[in-house]
Steps between C-alpha positions, in 0.01 A plus 500: 500500500645843408579741784216720625677816381526353150131414495409847627712658228324293236160601637599865494631465146179329390301780662695759302459299180124484553483875552699568184276260307195683633645831386552361150141381463251674277449552131753726326394852408423542131500859367218583263557740208325831542219550247484843337211646303490835319335767718227571247363148553451557874163614643671755728697734275632851561677736261742748653377853416717681247685181402462188289570281803239250620474298821281207595467288814396147586415466869562175691318472831417130485734251661454247220599743225792635707628151572461413133761765419735411787433133570680235700536421870695820556303709255268791558191333640395690809601788723266766360720598210307640205649560158436738217641429157575837344558525127639817341520572128622792292406628155725803540726586207812482715623273780319575824637481856256453787586514871246335728527715811243330725201267494247418766167325544218686675257282698238638742682836516827327593806504277743214443816572299652260253764276655821360354548136390717445809220625725257269318735210571525600868119486527451182296774278646379479863140460377607190306728377780310554828690218674846626405581646848409169665706301249785743550493443876496120456787522253711711738428259788598203282824668401577567867439133588709389203783730614499349849474139383783538251731685742475829319494377140149641471640849538597476134131466417397769748654774288290402196173689443184321601313345204179641652607863530359746246740506204603812312250572218771503232602147600159348419310452171192664653692810608668531161164459325355787705791721392469404134127572483487820705457817298808719522474865603687619191337405171636580155263446209586507134224622263234233455618281792361414841621368836313298761572394856355462848451744786449342843302628799471360852153536654415433867329180611180696572454577129300250296693478174193382309280792611696813425213723391625846409864393509728705279863500392665841467818546298730801520758508224708725280549502127857619444488579128484750343467676839451371854124496561316356804187291456243334725286212375230327705357156422195338655588144598227249421542127576736327262336271244538127558778340299466167332 
């Protein structure tokens, strides 16, 4: 029969292996290509006064349609994040530069500014991993036991990051996908072209995402050519249509 210390070390090692296996479970994240439609085909269309620039929005306030765009175990599936797909086109004769200064959603006389992809990730990750703190504590306790049973050898593992801690967004497919699909603040449009991307907003738990009567999105932006000119555009935000 092997010594008790040897058996204890094996048990501790098996415990760590099980925890690492648990961390590796789950279907891989699969990015979905963003679908872009010309603004003139959208039901909610605005033309910027004094320009040949058009904007349209597609509002996502349904968990199924949001998760359809950012699917997977670690995708965007709850946490009261709503999305707006903003499409901008230009029929100007010359290249056009647009600076999106601010965007916010107005609900029940409260205002919620657009948040960055990193902030979206910070909201979505704990919502999809509610047991992460508990797993983290078990992992740390297992490493401590392993360190004792192996006479300090476990200290080599102790310095490694926990597999259950929230990873950096840029180190995950989901975080990278959020960055790729977010609409940038600086937009350059060639004549006859358009750009499309997502704006994200975090609403409180008290707000019913499916009943946002009177909700609006307000955009403040600048057109930088031929002269810097401020603009404000307001969109009413109806429920997003179901996607097949």
